[in-house]
PADO-150158 format. One record per residue (C-alpha): x, y, z; residue in one letter. Coordinates in steps of 0.05 Angstrom, whole numbers. Layout:
<r><east>X</east><north>Y</north><up>Z</up><res>a</res></r>
...
This chain:
<r><east>0</east><north>0</north><up>0</up><res>x</res></r>
<r><east>26</east><north>69</north><up>-18</up><res>x</res></r>
<r><east>40</east><north>116</north><up>40</up><res>x</res></r>
<r><east>-13</east><north>169</north><up>53</up><res>x</res></r>
<r><east>5</east><north>240</north><up>32</up><res>x</res></r>
<r><east>12</east><north>285</north><up>92</up><res>x</res></r>
<r><east>-24</east><north>352</north><up>82</up><res>x</res></r>
<r><east>-29</east><north>414</north><up>125</up><res>x</res></r>
<r><east>-89</east><north>459</north><up>108</up><res>x</res></r>
<r><east>-95</east><north>529</north><up>138</up><res>x</res></r>
<r><east>-156</east><north>575</north><up>143</up><res>x</res></r>
<r><east>-178</east><north>629</north><up>193</up><res>x</res></r>
<r><east>-240</east><north>593</north><up>220</up><res>x</res></r>
<r><east>-300</east><north>554</north><up>195</up><res>x</res></r>
<r><east>-350</east><north>611</north><up>200</up><res>x</res></r>
<r><east>-408</east><north>619</north><up>153</up><res>x</res></r>
<r><east>-372</east><north>642</north><up>90</up><res>x</res></r>
<r><east>-368</east><north>616</north><up>19</up><res>x</res></r>
<r><east>-294</east><north>594</north><up>22</up><res>x</res></r>
<r><east>-306</east><north>558</north><up>88</up><res>x</res></r>
<r><east>-367</east><north>521</north><up>61</up><res>x</res></r>
<r><east>-329</east><north>501</north><up>-2</up><res>x</res></r>
<r><east>-270</east><north>475</north><up>38</up><res>x</res></r>
<r><east>-314</east><north>432</north><up>83</up><res>x</res></r>
<r><east>-354</east><north>405</north><up>23</up><res>x</res></r>
<r><east>-287</east><north>386</north><up>-9</up><res>x</res></r>
<r><east>-262</east><north>352</north><up>55</up><res>x</res></r>
<r><east>-327</east><north>312</north><up>61</up><res>x</res></r>
<r><east>-316</east><north>284</north><up>-8</up><res>x</res></r>
<r><east>-243</east><north>266</north><up>-2</up><res>x</res></r>
<r><east>-221</east><north>193</north><up>-1</up><res>x</res></r>
<r><east>-197</east><north>178</north><up>70</up><res>x</res></r>
<r><east>-148</east><north>123</north><up>49</up><res>x</res></r>
<r><east>-102</east><north>170</north><up>8</up><res>x</res></r>
<r><east>-88</east><north>229</north><up>54</up><res>x</res></r>
<r><east>-69</east><north>246</north><up>125</up><res>x</res></r>
<r><east>-95</east><north>316</north><up>139</up><res>x</res></r>
<r><east>-82</east><north>368</north><up>193</up><res>x</res></r>
<r><east>-130</east><north>426</north><up>189</up><res>x</res></r>
<r><east>-102</east><north>486</north><up>227</up><res>x</res></r>
<r><east>-151</east><north>541</north><up>244</up><res>x</res></r>
<r><east>-131</east><north>608</north><up>273</up><res>x</res></r>
<r><east>-196</east><north>606</north><up>312</up><res>x</res></r>
<r><east>-233</east><north>543</north><up>331</up><res>x</res></r>
<r><east>-303</east><north>569</north><up>314</up><res>x</res></r>
<r><east>-355</east><north>569</north><up>260</up><res>x</res></r>
<r><east>-418</east><north>533</north><up>239</up><res>x</res></r>
<r><east>-381</east><north>485</north><up>193</up><res>x</res></r>
<r><east>-338</east><north>454</north><up>248</up><res>x</res></r>
<r><east>-386</east><north>396</north><up>261</up><res>x</res></r>
<r><east>-386</east><north>378</north><up>187</up><res>x</res></r>
<r><east>-311</east><north>365</north><up>183</up><res>x</res></r>
<r><east>-301</east><north>289</north><up>175</up><res>x</res></r>
<r><east>-275</east><north>258</north><up>239</up><res>x</res></r>
<r><east>-213</east><north>228</north><up>205</up><res>x</res></r>
<r><east>-186</east><north>299</north><up>195</up><res>x</res></r>
<r><east>-144</east><north>325</north><up>252</up><res>x</res></r>
<r><east>-167</east><north>395</north><up>272</up><res>x</res></r>
<r><east>-117</east><north>440</north><up>307</up><res>x</res></r>
<r><east>-125</east><north>512</north><up>329</up><res>x</res></r>
<r><east>-87</east><north>573</north><up>354</up><res>x</res></r>
<r><east>-146</east><north>603</north><up>393</up><res>x</res></r>
<r><east>-214</east><north>582</north><up>419</up><res>x</res></r>
<r><east>-278</east><north>622</north><up>425</up><res>x</res></r>
<r><east>-318</east><north>666</north><up>379</up><res>x</res></r>
<r><east>-292</east><north>717</north><up>330</up><res>x</res></r>
<r><east>-287</east><north>786</north><up>363</up><res>x</res></r>
<r><east>-316</east><north>836</north><up>314</up><res>x</res></r>
<r><east>-329</east><north>895</north><up>361</up><res>x</res></r>
<r><east>-284</east><north>940</north><up>402</up><res>x</res></r>
<r><east>-319</east><north>933</north><up>469</up><res>x</res></r>
<r><east>-270</east><north>952</north><up>523</up><res>x</res></r>
<r><east>-271</east><north>884</north><up>559</up><res>x</res></r>
<r><east>-258</east><north>847</north><up>493</up><res>x</res></r>
<r><east>-198</east><north>889</north><up>469</up><res>x</res></r>
<r><east>-144</east><north>853</north><up>511</up><res>x</res></r>
<r><east>-165</east><north>785</north><up>482</up><res>x</res></r>
<r><east>-169</east><north>813</north><up>412</up><res>x</res></r>
<r><east>-99</east><north>843</north><up>418</up><res>x</res></r>
<r><east>-70</east><north>779</north><up>449</up><res>x</res></r>
<r><east>-96</east><north>738</north><up>390</up><res>x</res></r>
<r><east>-68</east><north>786</north><up>339</up><res>x</res></r>
<r><east>0</east><north>789</north><up>373</up><res>x</res></r>
<r><east>3</east><north>713</north><up>379</up><res>x</res></r>
<r><east>-13</east><north>704</north><up>305</up><res>x</res></r>
<r><east>38</east><north>757</north><up>285</up><res>x</res></r>
<r><east>93</east><north>725</north><up>327</up><res>x</res></r>
<r><east>80</east><north>656</north><up>297</up><res>x</res></r>
<r><east>82</east><north>688</north><up>227</up><res>x</res></r>
<r><east>149</east><north>720</north><up>244</up><res>x</res></r>
<r><east>177</east><north>658</north><up>279</up><res>x</res></r>
<r><east>144</east><north>599</north><up>243</up><res>x</res></r>
<r><east>192</east><north>549</north><up>275</up><res>x</res></r>
<r><east>154</east><north>559</north><up>341</up><res>x</res></r>
<r><east>89</east><north>536</north><up>308</up><res>x</res></r>
<r><east>120</east><north>478</north><up>271</up><res>x</res></r>
<r><east>158</east><north>452</north><up>332</up><res>x</res></r>
<r><east>104</east><north>460</north><up>384</up><res>x</res></r>
<r><east>33</east><north>460</north><up>356</up><res>x</res></r>
<r><east>51</east><north>417</north><up>296</up><res>x</res></r>
<r><east>99</east><north>373</north><up>336</up><res>x</res></r>
<r><east>155</east><north>375</north><up>285</up><res>x</res></r>
<r><east>113</east><north>339</north><up>232</up><res>x</res></r>
<r><east>137</east><north>338</north><up>160</up><res>x</res></r>
<r><east>84</east><north>352</north><up>108</up><res>x</res></r>
<r><east>85</east><north>334</north><up>34</up><res>x</res></r>
<r><east>36</east><north>390</north><up>17</up><res>x</res></r>
<r><east>19</east><north>455</north><up>52</up><res>x</res></r>
<r><east>-46</east><north>486</north><up>30</up><res>x</res></r>
<r><east>-71</east><north>558</north><up>41</up><res>x</res></r>
<r><east>-147</east><north>550</north><up>35</up><res>x</res></r>
<r><east>-157</east><north>626</north><up>28</up><res>x</res></r>
<r><east>-112</east><north>681</north><up>0</up><res>x</res></r>
<r><east>-104</east><north>711</north><up>70</up><res>x</res></r>
<r><east>-60</east><north>651</north><up>90</up><res>x</res></r>
<r><east>-9</east><north>665</north><up>35</up><res>x</res></r>
<r><east>49</east><north>689</north><up>80</up><res>x</res></r>
<r><east>37</east><north>636</north><up>133</up><res>x</res></r>
<r><east>45</east><north>580</north><up>81</up><res>x</res></r>
<r><east>100</east><north>612</north><up>40</up><res>x</res></r>
<r><east>137</east><north>627</north><up>105</up><res>x</res></r>
<r><east>136</east><north>554</north><up>127</up><res>x</res></r>
<r><east>204</east><north>527</north><up>150</up><res>x</res></r>
<r><east>190</east><north>463</north><up>111</up><res>x</res></r>
<r><east>227</east><north>476</north><up>47</up><res>x</res></r>
<r><east>213</east><north>409</north><up>16</up><res>x</res></r>
<r><east>137</east><north>413</north><up>19</up><res>x</res></r>
<r><east>96</east><north>432</north><up>-42</up><res>x</res></r>
<r><east>53</east><north>493</north><up>-32</up><res>x</res></r>
<r><east>-17</east><north>507</north><up>-58</up><res>x</res></r>
<r><east>-64</east><north>567</north><up>-51</up><res>x</res></r>
<r><east>-139</east><north>571</north><up>-65</up><res>x</res></r>
<r><east>-160</east><north>640</north><up>-89</up><res>x</res></r>
<r><east>-235</east><north>655</north><up>-77</up><res>x</res></r>
<r><east>-235</east><north>730</north><up>-91</up><res>x</res></r>
<r><east>-219</east><north>777</north><up>-147</up><res>x</res></r>
<r><east>-158</east><north>806</north><up>-113</up><res>x</res></r>
<r><east>-155</east><north>865</north><up>-160</up><res>x</res></r>
<r><east>-217</east><north>890</north><up>-122</up><res>x</res></r>
<r><east>-190</east><north>874</north><up>-52</up><res>x</res></r>
<r><east>-160</east><north>932</north><up>-13</up><res>x</res></r>
<r><east>-84</east><north>927</north><up>-5</up><res>x</res></r>
<r><east>-73</east><north>879</north><up>-63</up><res>x</res></r>
<r><east>-30</east><north>916</north><up>-113</up><res>x</res></r>
<r><east>-2</east><north>879</north><up>-173</up><res>x</res></r>
<r><east>63</east><north>870</north><up>-134</up><res>x</res></r>
<r><east>26</east><north>839</north><up>-76</up><res>x</res></r>
<r><east>-12</east><north>792</north><up>-123</up><res>x</res></r>
<r><east>53</east><north>771</north><up>-157</up><res>x</res></r>
<r><east>77</east><north>742</north><up>-90</up><res>x</res></r>
<r><east>27</east><north>686</north><up>-100</up><res>x</res></r>
<r><east>73</east><north>658</north><up>-155</up><res>x</res></r>
<r><east>116</east><north>632</north><up>-96</up><res>x</res></r>
<r><east>65</east><north>575</north><up>-93</up><res>x</res></r>
<r><east>72</east><north>511</north><up>-135</up><res>x</res></r>
<r><east>-1</east><north>514</north><up>-154</up><res>x</res></r>
<r><east>-51</east><north>572</north><up>-153</up><res>x</res></r>
<r><east>-123</east><north>546</north><up>-155</up><res>x</res></r>
<r><east>-171</east><north>600</north><up>-179</up><res>x</res></r>
<r><east>-247</east><north>594</north><up>-180</up><res>x</res></r>
<r><east>-268</east><north>637</north><up>-239</up><res>x</res></r>
<r><east>-247</east><north>659</north><up>-309</up><res>x</res></r>
<r><east>-238</east><north>731</north><up>-286</up><res>x</res></r>
<r><east>-189</east><north>712</north><up>-230</up><res>x</res></r>
<r><east>-153</east><north>666</north><up>-278</up><res>x</res></r>
<r><east>-144</east><north>723</north><up>-328</up><res>x</res></r>
<r><east>-118</east><north>768</north><up>-273</up><res>x</res></r>
<r><east>-63</east><north>718</north><up>-254</up><res>x</res></r>
<r><east>-47</east><north>702</north><up>-327</up><res>x</res></r>
<r><east>-37</east><north>776</north><up>-340</up><res>x</res></r>
<r><east>13</east><north>782</north><up>-283</up><res>x</res></r>
<r><east>52</east><north>718</north><up>-297</up><res>x</res></r>
<r><east>121</east><north>735</north><up>-323</up><res>x</res></r>
<r><east>136</east><north>669</north><up>-359</up><res>x</res></r>
<r><east>107</east><north>601</north><up>-379</up><res>x</res></r>
<r><east>130</east><north>569</north><up>-313</up><res>x</res></r>
<r><east>87</east><north>618</north><up>-274</up><res>x</res></r>
<r><east>28</east><north>611</north><up>-323</up><res>x</res></r>
<r><east>29</east><north>535</north><up>-313</up><res>x</res></r>
<r><east>19</east><north>545</north><up>-239</up><res>x</res></r>
<r><east>-50</east><north>574</north><up>-249</up><res>x</res></r>
<r><east>-108</east><north>525</north><up>-252</up><res>x</res></r>
<r><east>-182</east><north>542</north><up>-255</up><res>x</res></r>
<r><east>-227</east><north>496</north><up>-214</up><res>x</res></r>
<r><east>-300</east><north>512</north><up>-202</up><res>x</res></r>
<r><east>-321</east><north>507</north><up>-130</up><res>x</res></r>
<r><east>-344</east><north>438</north><up>-106</up><res>x</res></r>
<r><east>-417</east><north>449</north><up>-87</up><res>x</res></r>
<r><east>-467</east><north>398</north><up>-64</up><res>x</res></r>
<r><east>-532</east><north>409</north><up>-104</up><res>x</res></r>
<r><east>-569</east><north>352</north><up>-70</up><res>x</res></r>
<r><east>-556</east><north>381</north><up>-1</up><res>x</res></r>
<r><east>-590</east><north>448</north><up>-14</up><res>x</res></r>
<r><east>-648</east><north>420</north><up>-55</up><res>x</res></r>
<r><east>-665</east><north>376</north><up>6</up><res>x</res></r>
<r><east>-656</east><north>434</north><up>55</up><res>x</res></r>
<r><east>-700</east><north>480</north><up>13</up><res>x</res></r>
<r><east>-759</east><north>434</north><up>24</up><res>x</res></r>
<r><east>-756</east><north>443</north><up>100</up><res>x</res></r>
<r><east>-809</east><north>491</north><up>121</up><res>x</res></r>
<r><east>-779</east><north>523</north><up>183</up><res>x</res></r>
<r><east>-780</east><north>597</north><up>168</up><res>x</res></r>
<r><east>-779</east><north>656</north><up>214</up><res>x</res></r>
<r><east>-811</east><north>708</north><up>168</up><res>x</res></r>
<r><east>-881</east><north>725</north><up>142</up><res>x</res></r>
<r><east>-879</east><north>730</north><up>67</up><res>x</res></r>
<r><east>-931</east><north>778</north><up>39</up><res>x</res></r>
<r><east>-957</east><north>745</north><up>-24</up><res>x</res></r>
<r><east>-990</east><north>809</north><up>-48</up><res>x</res></r>
<r><east>-924</east><north>846</north><up>-60</up><res>x</res></r>
<r><east>-857</east><north>822</north><up>-88</up><res>x</res></r>
<r><east>-800</east><north>802</north><up>-40</up><res>x</res></r>
<r><east>-727</east><north>807</north><up>-58</up><res>x</res></r>
<r><east>-681</east><north>761</north><up>-18</up><res>x</res></r>
<r><east>-606</east><north>769</north><up>-11</up><res>x</res></r>
<r><east>-563</east><north>719</north><up>27</up><res>x</res></r>
<r><east>-491</east><north>730</north><up>50</up><res>x</res></r>
<r><east>-442</east><north>749</north><up>103</up><res>x</res></r>
<r><east>-456</east><north>821</north><up>124</up><res>x</res></r>
<r><east>-391</east><north>854</north><up>100</up><res>x</res></r>
<r><east>-384</east><north>919</north><up>60</up><res>x</res></r>
<r><east>-364</east><north>874</north><up>1</up><res>x</res></r>
<r><east>-436</east><north>848</north><up>-4</up><res>x</res></r>
<r><east>-465</east><north>918</north><up>-18</up><res>x</res></r>
<r><east>-525</east><north>911</north><up>28</up><res>x</res></r>
<r><east>-520</east><north>987</north><up>40</up><res>x</res></r>
<r><east>-531</east><north>998</north><up>-35</up><res>x</res></r>
<r><east>-590</east><north>949</north><up>-34</up><res>x</res></r>
<r><east>-624</east><north>987</north><up>23</up><res>x</res></r>
<r><east>-614</east><north>1055</north><up>-10</up><res>x</res></r>
<r><east>-644</east><north>1029</north><up>-75</up><res>x</res></r>
<r><east>-702</east><north>997</north><up>-36</up><res>x</res></r>
<r><east>-717</east><north>1065</north><up>-5</up><res>x</res></r>
<r><east>-714</east><north>1101</north><up>-72</up><res>x</res></r>
<r><east>-762</east><north>1052</north><up>-104</up><res>x</res></r>
<r><east>-811</east><north>1057</north><up>-46</up><res>x</res></r>
<r><east>-809</east><north>1133</north><up>-52</up><res>x</res></r>
<r><east>-827</east><north>1124</north><up>-126</up><res>x</res></r>
<r><east>-888</east><north>1082</north><up>-107</up><res>x</res></r>
<r><east>-861</east><north>1012</north><up>-121</up><res>x</res></r>
<r><east>-887</east><north>969</north><up>-64</up><res>x</res></r>
<r><east>-840</east><north>911</north><up>-46</up><res>x</res></r>
<r><east>-801</east><north>881</north><up>12</up><res>x</res></r>
<r><east>-727</east><north>864</north><up>21</up><res>x</res></r>
<r><east>-701</east><north>806</north><up>63</up><res>x</res></r>
<r><east>-627</east><north>801</north><up>81</up><res>x</res></r>
<r><east>-605</east><north>734</north><up>109</up><res>x</res></r>
<r><east>-537</east><north>731</north><up>142</up><res>x</res></r>
<r><east>-492</east><north>758</north><up>196</up><res>x</res></r>
<r><east>-423</east><north>791</north><up>198</up><res>x</res></r>
<r><east>-383</east><north>848</north><up>227</up><res>x</res></r>
<r><east>-423</east><north>901</north><up>188</up><res>x</res></r>
<r><east>-490</east><north>876</north><up>214</up><res>x</res></r>
<r><east>-502</east><north>933</north><up>264</up><res>x</res></r>
<r><east>-481</east><north>986</north><up>213</up><res>x</res></r>
<r><east>-530</east><north>960</north><up>161</up><res>x</res></r>
<r><east>-585</east><north>954</north><up>214</up><res>x</res></r>
<r><east>-572</east><north>1027</north><up>233</up><res>x</res></r>
<r><east>-575</east><north>1048</north><up>160</up><res>x</res></r>
<r><east>-641</east><north>1012</north><up>153</up><res>x</res></r>
<r><east>-670</east><north>1054</north><up>210</up><res>x</res></r>
<r><east>-639</east><north>1119</north><up>183</up><res>x</res></r>
<r><east>-673</east><north>1106</north><up>116</up><res>x</res></r>
<r><east>-739</east><north>1093</north><up>153</up><res>x</res></r>
<r><east>-748</east><north>1025</north><up>118</up><res>x</res></r>
<r><east>-754</east><north>982</north><up>181</up><res>x</res></r>
<r><east>-825</east><north>963</north><up>162</up><res>x</res></r>
<r><east>-806</east><north>937</north><up>93</up><res>x</res></r>
<r><east>-734</east><north>912</north><up>100</up><res>x</res></r>
<r><east>-717</east><north>855</north><up>147</up><res>x</res></r>
<r><east>-649</east><north>831</north><up>171</up><res>x</res></r>
<r><east>-657</east><north>760</north><up>193</up><res>x</res></r>
<r><east>-587</east><north>747</north><up>218</up><res>x</res></r>
<r><east>-554</east><north>680</north><up>210</up><res>x</res></r>
<r><east>-592</east><north>617</north><up>195</up><res>x</res></r>
<r><east>-567</east><north>546</north><up>184</up><res>x</res></r>
<r><east>-615</east><north>537</north><up>127</up><res>x</res></r>
<r><east>-628</east><north>598</north><up>83</up><res>x</res></r>
<r><east>-657</east><north>557</north><up>26</up><res>x</res></r>
<r><east>-731</east><north>560</north><up>45</up><res>x</res></r>
<r><east>-724</east><north>637</north><up>42</up><res>x</res></r>
<r><east>-697</east><north>631</north><up>-29</up><res>x</res></r>
<r><east>-756</east><north>587</north><up>-46</up><res>x</res></r>
<r><east>-809</east><north>634</north><up>-19</up><res>x</res></r>
<r><east>-781</east><north>699</north><up>-47</up><res>x</res></r>
<r><east>-800</east><north>727</north><up>-115</up><res>x</res></r>
<r><east>-730</east><north>750</north><up>-135</up><res>x</res></r>
<r><east>-659</east><north>735</north><up>-113</up><res>x</res></r>
<r><east>-613</east><north>796</north><up>-113</up><res>x</res></r>
<r><east>-537</east><north>797</north><up>-110</up><res>x</res></r>
<r><east>-515</east><north>869</north><up>-94</up><res>x</res></r>
<r><east>-441</east><north>854</north><up>-84</up><res>x</res></r>
<r><east>-385</east><north>903</north><up>-100</up><res>x</res></r>
<r><east>-338</east><north>844</north><up>-115</up><res>x</res></r>
<r><east>-336</east><north>768</north><up>-111</up><res>x</res></r>
<r><east>-292</east><north>711</north><up>-131</up><res>x</res></r>
<r><east>-345</east><north>662</north><up>-154</up><res>x</res></r>
<r><east>-411</east><north>677</north><up>-119</up><res>x</res></r>
<r><east>-433</east><north>608</north><up>-93</up><res>x</res></r>
<r><east>-500</east><north>639</north><up>-75</up><res>x</res></r>
<r><east>-517</east><north>647</north><up>-149</up><res>x</res></r>
<r><east>-506</east><north>572</north><up>-158</up><res>x</res></r>
<r><east>-556</east><north>561</north><up>-103</up><res>x</res></r>
<r><east>-606</east><north>610</north><up>-133</up><res>x</res></r>
<r><east>-599</east><north>577</north><up>-201</up><res>x</res></r>
<r><east>-609</east><north>507</north><up>-172</up><res>x</res></r>
<r><east>-672</east><north>532</north><up>-138</up><res>x</res></r>
<r><east>-696</east><north>563</north><up>-204</up><res>x</res></r>
<r><east>-702</east><north>634</north><up>-177</up><res>x</res></r>
<r><east>-711</east><north>698</north><up>-217</up><res>x</res></r>
<r><east>-642</east><north>730</north><up>-208</up><res>x</res></r>
<r><east>-613</east><north>800</north><up>-211</up><res>x</res></r>
<r><east>-538</east><north>805</north><up>-202</up><res>x</res></r>
<r><east>-486</east><north>860</north><up>-205</up><res>x</res></r>
<r><east>-431</east><north>847</north><up>-255</up><res>x</res></r>
<r><east>-378</east><north>816</north><up>-210</up><res>x</res></r>
<r><east>-326</east><north>762</north><up>-222</up><res>x</res></r>
<r><east>-362</east><north>696</north><up>-236</up><res>x</res></r>
<r><east>-431</east><north>726</north><up>-251</up><res>x</res></r>
<r><east>-426</east><north>718</north><up>-327</up><res>x</res></r>
<r><east>-401</east><north>646</north><up>-321</up><res>x</res></r>
<r><east>-454</east><north>628</north><up>-270</up><res>x</res></r>
<r><east>-511</east><north>661</north><up>-307</up><res>x</res></r>
<r><east>-490</east><north>635</north><up>-375</up><res>x</res></r>
<r><east>-474</east><north>705</north><up>-403</up><res>x</res></r>
<r><east>-540</east><north>733</north><up>-377</up><res>x</res></r>
<r><east>-584</east><north>677</north><up>-405</up><res>x</res></r>
<r><east>-604</east><north>653</north><up>-335</up><res>x</res></r>
<r><east>-613</east><north>719</north><up>-300</up><res>x</res></r>
<r><east>-607</east><north>794</north><up>-306</up><res>x</res></r>
<r><east>-536</east><north>821</north><up>-299</up><res>x</res></r>
<r><east>-534</east><north>895</north><up>-282</up><res>x</res></r>
<r><east>-479</east><north>948</north><up>-278</up><res>x</res></r>
<r><east>-438</east><north>942</north><up>-213</up><res>x</res></r>
<r><east>-465</east><north>1006</north><up>-182</up><res>x</res></r>
<r><east>-524</east><north>1032</north><up>-141</up><res>x</res></r>
<r><east>-555</east><north>1056</north><up>-206</up><res>x</res></r>
<r><east>-547</east><north>987</north><up>-237</up><res>x</res></r>
<r><east>-582</east><north>954</north><up>-177</up><res>x</res></r>
<r><east>-637</east><north>1007</north><up>-181</up><res>x</res></r>
<r><east>-649</east><north>994</north><up>-256</up><res>x</res></r>
<r><east>-651</east><north>919</north><up>-245</up><res>x</res></r>
<r><east>-699</east><north>921</north><up>-186</up><res>x</res></r>
<r><east>-743</east><north>973</north><up>-221</up><res>x</res></r>
<r><east>-747</east><north>927</north><up>-282</up><res>x</res></r>
<r><east>-768</east><north>869</north><up>-237</up><res>x</res></r>
<r><east>-823</east><north>911</north><up>-206</up><res>x</res></r>
<r><east>-848</east><north>946</north><up>-268</up><res>x</res></r>
<r><east>-838</east><north>890</north><up>-320</up><res>x</res></r>
<r><east>-839</east><north>824</north><up>-282</up><res>x</res></r>
<r><east>-859</east><north>788</north><up>-347</up><res>x</res></r>
<r><east>-790</east><north>805</north><up>-375</up><res>x</res></r>
<r><east>-761</east><north>753</north><up>-326</up><res>x</res></r>
<r><east>-801</east><north>697</north><up>-358</up><res>x</res></r>
<r><east>-746</east><north>683</north><up>-409</up><res>x</res></r>
<r><east>-697</east><north>668</north><up>-352</up><res>x</res></r>
<r><east>-748</east><north>621</north><up>-319</up><res>x</res></r>
<r><east>-756</east><north>584</north><up>-385</up><res>x</res></r>
<r><east>-680</east><north>576</north><up>-392</up><res>x</res></r>
<r><east>-674</east><north>551</north><up>-320</up><res>x</res></r>
<r><east>-728</east><north>498</north><up>-326</up><res>x</res></r>
<r><east>-683</east><north>443</north><up>-354</up><res>x</res></r>
<r><east>-616</east><north>475</north><up>-341</up><res>x</res></r>
<r><east>-560</east><north>427</north><up>-320</up><res>x</res></r>
<r><east>-503</east><north>457</north><up>-280</up><res>x</res></r>
<r><east>-435</east><north>450</north><up>-315</up><res>x</res></r>
<r><east>-400</east><north>455</north><up>-248</up><res>x</res></r>
<r><east>-410</east><north>391</north><up>-210</up><res>x</res></r>
<r><east>-384</east><north>366</north><up>-144</up><res>x</res></r>
<r><east>-350</east><north>304</north><up>-171</up><res>x</res></r>
<r><east>-311</east><north>340</north><up>-226</up><res>x</res></r>
<r><east>-285</east><north>393</north><up>-178</up><res>x</res></r>
<r><east>-263</east><north>343</north><up>-124</up><res>x</res></r>
<r><east>-230</east><north>299</north><up>-177</up><res>x</res></r>
<r><east>-192</east><north>359</north><up>-206</up><res>x</res></r>
<r><east>-166</east><north>381</north><up>-137</up><res>x</res></r>
<r><east>-146</east><north>310</north><up>-117</up><res>x</res></r>
<r><east>-109</east><north>301</north><up>-183</up><res>x</res></r>
<r><east>-68</east><north>364</north><up>-165</up><res>x</res></r>
<r><east>-53</east><north>337</north><up>-96</up><res>x</res></r>
<r><east>-31</east><north>270</north><up>-126</up><res>x</res></r>
<r><east>13</east><north>301</north><up>-180</up><res>x</res></r>
<r><east>52</east><north>348</north><up>-133</up><res>x</res></r>
């Protein structure tokens, strides 16, 4: 029997984000007999923790929940965590000798772009290094072209959309660097959310007399919920009756909630917070709206397509691929005005969305779970 490949995977936590969900879906579909995996989390928290297969060894630097506020009593813990992580980044030998017990890995894997320096700074010179890029880094603050070029220090750069692939191809300085880039669509489990969508536990009264727009995602500035609420207000002022439902939690939650009150739309816009199962909300809403400023490959569109929703999406990385160049849903300009025009069209000409519904009826997803998992395992096996 061949010896199992030893792999170290690093990610911040397993909170409710797209990259975290994709990683856990991938781990659940990996063959146990081929790999020995240590999953190192900066913070042992997140809703996906229970879903990690029990044969995977989970390690962590800190326990407890993510601290997203600056309440006086929480600041010392927050500072201690940051200093601890910085010192391990500066002196990686401490981490590898103590926490990782001097283990030797064949592959070290940064599951998100934010773990770049931790993996590239590893004292294990013989290990192969992989990174999984889930965001269009040209849109992420602090990522200049020079910063992005540092990713070529990896042996393989896995990217999740055509737009991200083009970005890296444009920055590669030779064929060797170009060969490092590989596009792999996210492994997503269609069966799982079709089954979950049928569960009827919902905590919201849908008004069938007026249209509801649902948006699901972590409440970060990236997701553009502020734009969505301002457009909602503008359309109400113009006499277009409708409701907006935002499902998700995140560090910007209180800011968006405050904005909702400032705009005086508390009666028509609801922030549900986090739910384990957002799919019944998709099912009951009239339209799915993606108001993001940037994305890597918006998993949530895959879910909306699978559930045959009428979709409006800003033009972000992955939207054209997901929506089949606008055949499966309305792609609008990535601006407040774009969102406004899209929602206004949905409210004033709902019949114009029929063509998307017709296309979705028998649509088969080209991105399937098995293909993605096979492609990633073949990379692990070749390195």
